[in-house]
N, C-alpha and C positions, 0 to 999 in steps of 0.2 A: 414410627415414622408414618403408617397410613392412621394412627390414633394423632398424631400433631394435624394431618391435614383433616381429617376430620373434624375437628376442634377447630380449625382454622374456619371450615368452612360453614360450621354453626356458628361462628363468631360473628364473618361476615356476613351471613344468610340473617340474620336475627337485628343486627348492625343497619343492615341497608333495607329490612322492614320499618324500623324505628323509624329513619330518615323517611321513608315514602308516606309512612303512615302520619306525620307530622308534617309533609310537605303538602299533605292531601287534604289534612284538616284545614289549612287555612282557608282553602278554597273553600270547602264545607258551611265554614262559617259563615265565609261571605256572603254563601246562598240564601243562609238562616237567617242574615238582617234584615232579607224581604218579609217573612213569614211570624219569624219571633225575637220578641226582646233579648237582649243579650243575658238577663240574670234569669228569663223563664228558661231558655234555652240551656245555659248554665247549671240551673236546679235539676233539669229532666239528667242532661249527662251524671252526675254526681249522684241521681238518685237510682239511676241504672246500671252504671258502675259498681253502686255501693250496694245494689242485691247481687249481683253475681261475685264480686270480691267476696260479701259476705258467704255465701255458698260454699266459695271453695275454700275458705279458712275454716270453716266448721267441719268440712270432709273432712279436712287434714288436721283437724281439733287442735288447732291454733289460735283456737280465740281466749285461751285462759290466760295469756300472756297480759290482757286488759286487768285481770282478779288482781295484779301486783304493783296498779298503778298505784300510786300517790295523789292527795291534792295538789301538790306542786306537780307532777307528769301530766295530768287532767288541765290543768290551767294552762299548761306549754302545747299539751296538743286542739287545746281550743283557739289560742293564736295563732297555730299552725295552721289551722282551719280558716280563720278567717284571714290571714295573708293568700291561703290556693285559690278561695272564693274570689278576693280582690283581683290575684293574678286570670284568672281564667274570665273572669268576666270584662275586666278590660281588654284584655286580649280580643274579644269576640268583638266588643265597642271600637275597638281601634278600628276594628276592618271596613266600618262603615266610611270611614275616611281616605286607609289606604288601600293597596292592593295586596295581595297577599304575599306575593313575594318582597313587598316592601317591609311589612309588617316581621316577616320571618328575619330578615335581615336586619331591622332593628331589634330583634331580641336579643341579638349576640352582644348587647350591650349589658345584660344580664351576669355575665362574668366577671367584668369591672366592678360592677356595684357587690356581687358576691366577695371578692376579695378587699373590697375597701370593709365591709364588714366585718368578714374575719380579722383586718387589723385593730376596728374598733374593739369588736367585742372578745375577740379571742387572741389578742395583740400578737396576732400572725404578722411576718415578715412581709414586706411587698418588695420583690425584687426591679432593679434598676431595666433589668430585663421585660418584666412585666408592663411597667410603666412604659416602655416604646410600643409594648404589641396596644395596650390601651389607647396609646396616641396614633396608630396607625390606624385601628378599629375608627375611632372617629373621625380620621380623615378620611377613610373609603367611605363612611357613609355622608358625608357634604360630597363626595367627590360622586356616589351613585344617587345623590338628590339634585345634584347640579342644573338640569335641565329646567326642574319648580324651580328653582333658586334663580338661576339666572333670568328666567322667563319675564320676571318684574310684573308679573300677574298677581293683582293683591289678594284676590280670591281663591287662586291655586295655591300660595304661599301660604294663608289663613289655612286652610285644609289641611296642609301639608304638616304645618305647626301643630294643631288640632291631633291630629293621628300620633306624633309623634310623643306627645305629652302624655296621652293616655296611655300607649304601648310601652313609655319609660315609666309610667306609674307600673304597669303590670310586670314590667322587669324587676323593677325594686322588690314591688310584693313578692314577686319568686325568690328574692335573693336573700330576703330577710326568714320567710318561711324554711329554705332551705337550710339558713344558722337555725331556727328553733328545730327542724327536723332531724340536724345532727345530734341537738344536745339529746335527743329522745331514744337513741339508736339502741344504748342500753339497757331500754324497758320493751323496748316497740322493735317489730322486724318494719319493712319499708312496707310491707303489702298491709301490715296490720295499722300503719300510721295513716294511710290512706285510706284504711276500713273508716277510721274514727272519722275522719274528715269528711268522708260522704257522708256517713248518716247521721252527721250534724250538721251538714248543709242542707238536708232532707228537709231536717227541720226548721232552721235560722233562715233561710232563705225562703221556704214555701208562703209566708205573708205577702213576701215582695214581688211574686210572680204574677201572672196573669192566664190562669188555668183557660179562658175562654181562646186566647190565643191558640192553644194545642187542639182546643174542640172546634174550627174551624180551618186546621189544616188540612191539602188533598194529600190523595193517596204519596203522589213525587214528595211532596215536603215532608212529608212522614218518612219516606227513607231517607232522605237527608238527612233529619232529626238523628233516625235510628245510626245511621252511618257515624255521626258526631260520637253517639254514645258509645257504641262499639269500639271505636279507635279511640278513647279513654282507656281501655280496658287493654284492647292489643297494644298500643303503642307501648304503654309503662311495660306491660309485660314483658313484650318483647326485648328493651333495651334491660331490665333486672337479669333475665335470663342470660344474653349476652354477655354481662360481666361476668359468668360462671365460665365463659370460653376462652373470653380478650382480656384484654390489660386493659383499666379504666382511659389510657391514651389512646389508645387503636379504636376503642368505640367513640371516645370523643370524636376525634377525627372524623371519622366517617359521621357523624351525627352533624358536626360542622357545616357540612355542605349540605343542611336540607335546606335553605334559602335558595340554592340553585335546584334542587329538587320542584320547590315552589314555583320557582321562576318556569322553567322549563313546562309544567302541571300547566302553569296560567297561559303561556304560549301554544300548548296542546287545546286548550279549552277556545283559545279565540280561533286558531287554524280550522276546529273542527266545527264552527262556528254555535260550539253550544253556549248559554247562558247570555247570549252576547250583550243583555241588557242591564248586564250587573257584573260581569267579570270583564273587566279593563285590562289592555297590556299597558306594563308599565311604560315601553315604548324607551329603553333601554339603549343607548347609543356605546359605541365600543367604550365612553370613557366611562362610562353609569355602570358596565360590564367590568372593566378593571378597579371602579370602586369596589363591585360587590367582591371579587379575587382578593381585594387588599384586607376589606373586612373577613372575608373567609381565612386567611391565611395569619392571619392575626388573632383570631379565635382559637386556633390549631395551637398557633405559637404561645400562648397563655398556658394551655391543657402542657405541653412540652417542657415550659418552664418551669410548672409545679411539679412534675413529676422528677425532673433533674434534680428538686432541690428535696425530694424526702421521698420515701418509698410509699409507693400507691398504696391507698388503704381503700378497700371496697365498699367497706363501711359508711366511707365519708362521700360517695360518690352522689352526688344530684346533676342531674342536666339542667337547663333551661326549658320551661316546661313551654310548650307549642300550645300550651291548652287546646 
């Protein structure tokens, strides 16, 4: 009994750590848009994460997996890298137009794209219960954004639609990445897949970066950038470790609440008067909050339906990247 309680507490702690980290990264990326472009910051995050993960994998003698890769495996790994780079960059870019909680909530579209992708590429069946969850998710998003949609302000609507378009591209890129990642699990573990992507991004993205932006950053801006880099490693590390203590659906259900965490952290920043020129409240009324709740319930419902239809396989698990 004591061992079960310990495993439960470890799973809860690690899942909550992931949720909080992904809730905080939305705010940090919003702040970073004031001093670094999305491509440069994404390159910096991948570079720092790549060095840390490489040292960890080398210490545990796990780099030997790369020696077994064939040409087709390298091509799939490269494709996964391009997709994850698009995911990270677009997510950071979307925060130019959206509030942190809005971007996190919109990323819940990723399970819909992933399910459709599974049906197209792996001939997986989408049940009517899942379609209902997807319909509820879309309805919830419309309800959450109703203040802007009903305001009649063309400028606000254009900004919202631009941000949503970018975040949907990010969600779509993540979903395709997850499908490619799934096909690589027999050759590489999840950490080595990410390591390969991080190292590739260090080289591929560098010509597109603006190093001068990094040289002109203040001490506070470097702290924000460093937080974004470390968050990449901590969030994914906590998520992967949580799966060793909890079932997939338990972890996914906790992480699905990430938009609420982003909303609470945003409101905390507003209450404390932090970064008031950059961080703005979503100004959600009770109807908008109901829409947020509907999206979260739908996201959890997709996980529950998926698990009830088949035995969960931890090796198949991926979560929507909060970048």
